[in-house]
N, C-alpha and C positions, 0 to 999 in steps of 0.2 A: 512318565520320563522314560527317554530310551536308555536301555541299560549301558550303553557305551558311553553314554553322556550323562555325568551325574554332577548335577551344580554344585560347586561349593563356595562357601562364604567364610569370612573371618567372623569369629566369635571371641572376644576376649583374647584376642593375639592367636588364636588357634585355628587352623584350617577345619572347617567342620562342613558336613554334608547338608546340603540346604533341607533336605527332606525331614532329618531330625529335627532342626529347627522348627520346621512348619509344624511338626507334631506338637512341640511343647507349646508355640503359639496357639494352636487350636485347644489345647487343653486350658490354656489361661483364659481363652474366650468363654469356653463353656463354664468354667469355674467363675467368672465375673457375672455372667449371665445369671447363673443360678443365685449367688450372694446379692445380687441387685434384686431379683424377684423376692428372694425371701425377706430382704430388709423394706422393700416396700409394703409388705403384708403385714409388718408389725403394728402394734397399736400406735406406736409413737415413733414414725421412721426418721433416723437420722438423715437429715437432708444434705448435711455435709459430706458424710461418709458416701452417702449414694452418689453424690456429685463427682467424687473423687473416683469412684470406683466406674462411672460412666465416662470419665475422661480417660481411664485406663483402657477400658473397653474398646472407645474410639482408637486409641495408640495401636492397640493389639490387632484390631481390624485392619489397620494401614499398613502395618508390617505384614498380615497375612495377604493382604492383595499385592504387595511388593513381591512377595516371596513367590507368589502364584503366578504372576505375569507381569512384575515390573511396573506395573500403573499404581498411581497414588490415587484412592478412591475421591479424594477432594477435588483431583483434575477430569474426572469423569463427569459427563453432563448428560 
């Protein structure tokens, strides 16, 4: 990003640097991927929790794509 131009977004009513939100979303994605991988390796994986985490992961990836370039991954073909 250009140093003169820092994108800002509103998060919980506060003007925030988009880059700090981007970092948090990337951390969430890494956490969810790790948890999903661990849960799938369990003797008896909890499919409901795995499905919930996978839905959360999909959502975080959509937010990440929007923060990076404004595109919704579902719109890309």
